[in-house]
C-alpha positions in Angstrom: -37.2 -7.8 11.6 -34.9 -4.6 10.0 -34.2 -4.0 5.5 -30.3 -2.4 6.6 -30.7 -0.7 3.3 -27.3 1.2 3.0 -27.9 5.6 1.4 -25.7 7.1 -0.7 -25.1 11.3 -1.1 -24.3 12.5 -3.7 -23.1 16.1 -5.0 -25.4 15.7 -9.1 -24.3 12.2 -10.1 -26.7 10.8 -8.1 -29.1 9.8 -10.9 -25.7 8.9 -13.1 -24.2 6.8 -10.5 -26.8 4.7 -9.6 -27.7 3.7 -13.1 -23.7 2.8 -13.1 -24.5 0.3 -10.4 -27.3 -0.9 -12.1 -25.3 -1.8 -14.7 -22.5 -3.0 -12.7 -24.5 -5.3 -10.2 -27.0 -6.3 -12.4 -30.1 -4.2 -10.3 -33.0 -2.6 -11.3 -33.4 1.6 -10.8 -36.7 1.0 -8.6 -36.8 4.6 -8.1 -35.1 8.7 -9.1 -37.1 11.4 -8.4 -35.5 14.9 -9.3 -36.3 17.8 -6.1 -38.8 19.3 -9.5 -41.6 16.3 -8.7 -41.8 17.0 -4.9 -44.8 17.6 -3.3 -46.9 20.9 -4.4 -45.3 23.4 -1.2 -41.6 21.9 -0.7 -39.6 25.1 -1.2 -36.4 23.8 -3.5 -33.4 25.7 -3.6 -32.5 27.4 -6.8 -30.2 25.1 -9.3 -31.5 21.2 -7.7 -34.7 21.3 -9.7 -33.3 18.2 -11.5 -31.0 16.7 -8.7 -31.9 13.3 -7.4 -34.0 14.0 -4.0 -33.9 10.6 -4.3 -33.9 6.9 -5.6 -33.8 3.4 -5.0 -31.6 0.4 -6.3 -33.0 -3.4 -6.1 -30.4 -5.9 -5.6 -32.1 -9.0 -4.9 -33.9 -8.7 -2.5 -32.2 -5.9 -0.8 -32.0 -1.7 -0.6 -29.6 0.6 -1.8 -31.1 4.2 -1.8 -29.6 7.5 -2.7 -29.6 11.2 -3.7 -28.3 15.3 -4.5 -27.7 17.1 -1.2 -29.4 19.5 -0.7 -28.8 22.8 0.7 -25.8 25.3 1.1 -23.5 23.0 3.6 -20.7 22.0 1.1 -20.7 18.3 -0.3 -18.0 16.5 1.8 -18.2 13.0 0.0 -18.8 10.1 1.1 -17.0 9.0 4.6 -15.5 6.4 7.1 -18.2 3.9 5.3 -17.9 0.8 2.2 -20.0 -0.6 1.3 -19.4 -4.5 1.0 -20.2 -7.2 -0.7 -19.3 -10.9 -1.3 -19.4 -13.4 -4.8 -20.3 -16.8 -4.1 -17.7 -16.9 -8.0 -13.8 -14.9 -7.7 -14.8 -14.4 -11.5 -17.9 -12.5 -10.6 -15.7 -10.4 -8.0 -13.5 -9.9 -10.5 -15.7 -8.4 -13.4 -17.8 -6.6 -10.8 -14.7 -5.1 -9.0 -13.2 -4.6 -12.8 -16.8 -2.5 -13.6 -16.4 -0.6 -10.1 -12.5 0.4 -10.9 -12.6 2.3 -14.4 -12.8 5.9 -13.0 -11.7 5.3 -9.5 -9.0 4.5 -7.1 -7.9 0.7 -6.4 -6.9 1.2 -2.8 -5.9 -2.8 -2.7 -6.0 -4.8 -5.7 -8.1 -7.7 -5.6 -5.8 -11.5 -4.7 -6.0 -13.9 -2.6 -6.8 -13.9 0.7 -7.0 -16.1 4.8 -10.3 -14.8 4.2 -11.1 -14.9 1.7 -9.5 -16.4 -2.2 -10.6 -13.1 -2.9 -10.0 -9.8 -1.4 -10.0 -5.9 -3.0 -11.0 -2.8 -2.2 -11.6 0.1 -4.1 -13.4 4.0 -3.9 -15.7 4.0 -7.8 -15.6 7.8 -9.3 -18.5 8.9 -8.1 -17.0 8.3 -4.9 -18.5 5.1 -2.9 -15.7 3.0 -1.1 -16.3 -0.9 -1.7 -15.0 -3.7 -0.8 -14.5 -6.7 -2.9 -14.7 -10.9 -1.4 -15.2 -13.5 -4.1 -15.5 -16.9 -3.7 -14.8 -19.6 -0.6 -14.9 -17.2 2.7 -12.9 -18.0 6.4 -15.1 -17.4 9.5 
């Protein structure tokens, strides 16, 4: 069975974002490869040498990958997708929600819903949209 691995794009903030997610989610960054380490013969666009070509964060058997965008296309931000996290307890959900919300935008405060003891939505300071569930989940 394949593993679904979200792959996030950033505009020069990949390393900072992945270290933040590592601290907040309790995972481990296992790869952080700058464009300067691209294989010989690979053309690296000007100004990209220290940006991240590939990063991988392991989260208890799950994987989150990311990179900084390359090329001349303008960065459009992360659109049309949210990362959903489900925590066994409301306290775990609250801790992560509050951390991710620092410097970001809360679109729905963490609260009881008909499907979860706690649910909230936010966009973090790096532009990643999160849906946080905690405690008893219906369905």
